[in-house]
C-alpha positions, 0 to 999 in steps of 0.5 A, a space after each residue: 748852741 745859741 749860747 755860743 752865739 750870745 757869748 760870741 756877740 757879747 765878747 765881740 761887743 766888749 772888745 768893740 767897746 774896748 777899741 772905742 775907749 782906747 781910740 777916744 783916748 788917742 784921739 784926745 792924747 794931745 789936748 791940753 787945758 788949764 788946770 782946774 778949768 770947768 769950761 772950754 779950757 778944760 782938758 780932756 779926762 783920760 778914760 779906761 775900760 773895765 771889763 766884768 762878767 754879768 750874772 750869765 757869764 758874758 763880758 760887759 765893759 763899763 767906762 770910767 775916768 782914769 786915776 789920775 785922768 789928767 797930768 800937769 805939765 810945766 809949759 809957761 808960754 802956752 796960752 792955756 798955762 796957769 799963773 805958775 806956767 802949768 797946763 793939764 794934760 790927758 794921762 794917756 799912755 800912747 803905747 799902752 793904748 795901742 797894746 790894748 787896741 791889739 788885744 781887743 783885736 785878737 778877742 774879736 777875732 777869737 769871738 768871730 772863730 766861735 761863730 765859725 765853729 758854730 756854723 760848722 757844728 750846724 752843718 754837721 748836725 744837719 748832715 747827721 740828721 739828713 
C-alpha cells in the first residue's frame, strides 16, 4: 500500500515542478535583452520541464533550457537594441504554457485521487479485520 502513496507523492511533485517551470516562463515572457549580452542586459532564457521515470518507475522532472531559448525581434528604437536594431526575447508560447499548466493540474488531481483511494482501502481493510 505504501507504494501507492509513494507514487502519488512523486506524481504530485512532478506536476508541481511542471507548473513552477511554466509559471517562471510566463512571468518572464515579456522581458527582453540585448542579443549576446551576458550582464544585466541579458534576456531571460526560456526553460522546459523534461519528465522521465527513475529506476523505481516514479516520475521525475528535470529542467533544461529550451532550444532555442530566445528569439530575435526587430525593434530598432528599443533601448536594448543592438546595432542591427534587434532585441532578444524569450522563446515563450503563452498558450502552450497555459495548456501545460492545465495538464499538470489534472495530473496533480489524479494523484490526489490516489490518496483518496488508498484511504478508502485502509478503511475497508480495517472494517474487515474488526
